[in-house]
N, C-alpha and C positions, 0 to 999 in steps of 0.2 A: 363781340359786343360786350360792353361793360355791364356790370350788375346794376340794374335799375333801382335796387333798394338802397338802403343806407349803409349796408355792410361794406360795400366796396364801390363807391360812386365814381372813382377816377376812371378816365377813359384810356389814358396812355402813360407811359413812362419815358423819360428822357435820360440818356447817358451822354455826358459831355465832358470835354477836357480841353484845356488850353485856351489861350487868348483868341477871341474876346470873351470867352466863357470863363467860368470859375475853375478852380482846381478840379481834379477828377470828381465828378458828381453824378449821382443817380437821384432823380426827382420824379415825382408823380404830378400829373396835371389833370384837372377836371375834364378838360376837353383837348382834342388835337389842336383846335383853334388857339387855345391858350398857349400851347407849346410853340406853335408857329409864330404867334405874336412875340414870345420871348426871344426866339431866334432872330426875328426881324429887328427887334429893338437892339439886340447885341451886335448884329452885323451891319445895320443900317440899310438892309435891302428891304424891298417891298414885295408883298404877295402879288400885287397887280391883278391880272385876270385869271390867275391860276386857281383852281378849286383847292379845297383843303387836301384832298387825296393827291393831286398833282404837286402841291407844295410840299407835302410830306415826302414824296419821292424825290423832289428836287433837293430838299434839305439832306435827306439820308444819303444821296449820291454826290453832294457838293464836295468839291476838292479844294481844300484850303492850301495856302502857300506853304504852311508848315504841315508836313505829313502826319505829325502826331496829334493834330487838332481834330476833334470830332464832335458831332452833335447828332445823335440818332434818336428818332422818335419811334417807339414801339407801341402799337395799339394792343390793349389787352383783349384776349378772347377767352370766353368761358364755354366749356363743353356742356 
């Protein structure tokens, strides 16, 4: 779970590379939902009836035509 305070409010990080995404990039998102929306806007796919957890698994396991392309969502966890 992300830090509920102001110190580290982001919920997840995304590592991505290749078209339709930017060059190799690591970025943080306030919520997993924001990261999912970014992926959907870049790929033209829709979340549909999938929950955010199901969609995160779908995105992380998605196979692109170019094997070098990736978009991984990693949720932050704090001990």
